[in-house]
C-alpha positions in Angstrom: 38.0 25.1 135.1 34.4 25.4 136.1 32.8 28.5 137.3 31.8 27.3 140.9 29.0 29.9 141.2 27.3 27.1 139.1 28.7 23.8 138.1 27.8 21.6 134.9 24.9 20.1 136.9 22.9 23.3 136.2 21.9 21.8 132.9 20.8 18.5 134.2 17.4 17.1 133.4 17.2 15.9 137.2 15.9 18.4 139.7 18.0 16.5 142.3 21.1 17.1 140.4 20.3 20.6 139.6 19.9 21.2 143.3 23.7 20.6 143.7 24.6 23.0 140.9 25.6 25.7 143.4 28.2 23.4 145.1 31.9 24.1 144.7 32.4 20.6 143.3 33.4 20.0 139.7 30.6 17.4 139.4 29.9 15.4 136.3 26.8 13.4 135.5 27.2 9.7 134.9 28.5 9.2 131.4 31.4 8.8 129.0 33.0 12.2 129.7 33.6 11.5 133.4 35.4 8.2 132.6 37.5 9.7 129.7 38.6 12.5 132.0 39.5 10.1 134.9 41.6 8.2 132.4 43.3 11.1 130.9 44.0 12.7 134.1 44.8 9.4 135.9 42.4 10.1 138.8 39.9 7.9 140.8 36.2 8.6 140.5 34.2 9.8 143.5 30.8 8.4 143.0 27.9 10.0 144.9 24.4 8.3 144.4 21.5 9.9 146.1 17.9 11.1 145.7 15.7 14.0 146.4 13.8 12.1 149.1 16.9 10.9 150.9 17.6 12.9 154.2 21.2 11.9 154.6 21.9 12.8 151.1 21.0 16.4 151.7 23.0 16.2 155.0 26.3 15.2 153.2 25.6 17.7 150.5 25.3 20.5 153.2 28.1 19.3 155.5 30.7 18.2 153.0 29.9 19.0 149.4 29.2 22.7 150.2 32.3 22.8 152.2 35.0 24.7 150.3 38.0 22.9 152.0 36.5 19.4 151.3 35.5 20.5 147.8 39.1 21.5 147.1 40.3 18.1 148.0 37.7 16.4 145.8 38.5 18.6 142.8 42.3 18.1 143.2 42.4 14.4 143.6 39.2 12.9 142.0 36.7 13.1 139.2 33.5 13.6 140.9 30.2 12.0 139.6 26.8 12.6 141.0 23.9 10.3 140.2 20.2 10.6 140.8 19.2 7.1 142.0 15.7 7.5 140.6 16.9 8.4 137.2 19.5 5.7 137.0 18.5 2.7 139.1 20.8 0.6 136.8 23.9 2.4 138.0 22.6 2.4 141.7 21.9 -1.4 141.5 25.4 -2.1 140.2 27.3 -0.2 142.9 25.0 -1.0 145.8 25.9 -4.6 145.5 29.7 -3.8 145.5 29.7 -1.1 148.2 27.4 -3.0 150.6 29.9 -6.0 150.2 32.7 -3.6 151.1 31.1 -1.7 154.0 28.5 -4.2 155.2 25.8 -1.8 154.6 23.9 -0.3 151.6 21.7 2.7 151.0 21.9 6.2 150.3 23.9 8.4 150.0 26.1 5.8 148.4 29.8 7.0 148.3 32.0 4.9 146.1 35.5 5.2 145.0 36.2 3.7 141.5 39.1 3.2 139.3 39.0 5.1 135.9 37.4 1.9 134.3 34.5 2.0 136.8 35.4 -0.8 139.0 34.8 0.1 142.6 37.6 -0.5 145.3 36.2 1.2 148.4 33.1 3.0 149.6 30.3 3.3 152.2 27.2 5.4 152.7 27.0 8.6 154.7 30.3 9.9 155.9 30.4 13.0 158.3 32.9 15.7 157.2 35.1 14.8 160.2 35.5 11.7 162.4 32.3 11.2 164.5 29.6 8.8 165.6 32.1 6.0 165.1 32.5 6.8 161.4 35.6 8.0 159.6 35.3 11.6 158.4 35.0 12.2 154.6 38.0 14.5 154.7 40.2 11.7 156.0 38.7 9.0 153.7 39.3 11.3 150.7 43.0 12.0 151.6 43.6 8.3 152.5 42.0 7.1 149.2 44.0 9.7 147.2 47.3 8.6 148.7 46.5 4.9 148.2 45.6 5.6 144.5 49.0 7.3 144.1 51.2 4.9 146.2 49.5 1.6 146.3 47.8 1.3 143.0 48.5 -2.4 142.5 46.7 -3.2 145.7 43.7 -1.2 144.8 43.5 -2.8 141.4 43.8 -6.3 142.9 41.0 -5.4 145.3 38.8 -3.9 142.6 39.3 -6.9 140.3 38.6 -9.4 143.1 35.4 -7.5 144.0 34.3 -7.1 140.5 34.6 -10.9 139.9 32.7 -11.8 143.0 29.9 -9.5 142.2 29.6 -10.6 138.7 29.5 -14.1 139.8 26.8 -13.4 142.3 24.8 -11.4 139.7 25.3 -14.1 137.1 23.7 -16.6 139.5 20.7 -14.6 140.3 17.6 -16.5 139.3 19.6 -19.7 138.7 18.3 -22.9 140.1 21.2 -23.7 142.2 21.8 -21.6 145.4 24.8 -19.3 145.4 27.4 -20.1 148.0 27.7 -16.8 149.7 31.0 -18.0 151.4 32.8 -17.5 148.0 31.8 -13.9 147.9 32.4 -13.4 151.6 36.0 -14.9 151.4 37.0 -12.6 148.5 35.5 -9.5 150.3 37.2 -10.4 153.5 40.6 -10.6 151.8 40.0 -7.2 150.0 38.7 -5.2 152.9 41.6 -6.4 155.0 43.7 -4.2 153.0 42.1 -1.1 154.3 43.5 0.5 157.5 40.5 2.0 159.3 42.6 3.5 162.0 45.1 5.4 159.9 43.6 5.4 156.6 44.9 3.9 153.2 45.4 0.4 152.0 48.0 -2.1 153.1 50.3 -1.8 156.1 
């Protein structure tokens, strides 16, 4: 158990990540240890990608990741991973494509939910701590995702695999002479996102 007067980000080379070292979240940096823990504990990964220059990244940090009650939910149900977009543009690029396909928007903070193998199945950008401004609250999203991971795993895995294949196909055709038919990607994304119940949370009916 981590001493939450400081978490493991205190030793990060990134000033942005070190600025979150006081948060009561059991943050990991991007790397093998986080994925091994997710697999061994059978937990989904909460991925937070941000940057020191990003206003809403600091807002979600202050409102949610410094909130003891939300932190308890995160630590109990997820393996949390925080990424500095400026230090890992490769990670950011990979997940921006997927999360913008799911939510219809990209940007920072990127809030992604991944299977232990790293495949994303849900996400968005900024979530307020509670429902407001037409956005679902992070607390509700966290609980819904945790419940779906426990009780509707097969649906999440199908959604993640479908999204992963669609994004990989789109990336493979980047720079190709033929134009990519976005309808292929849109059809797969539509079938996947229909699984999420935005009114009551969770996936499926």
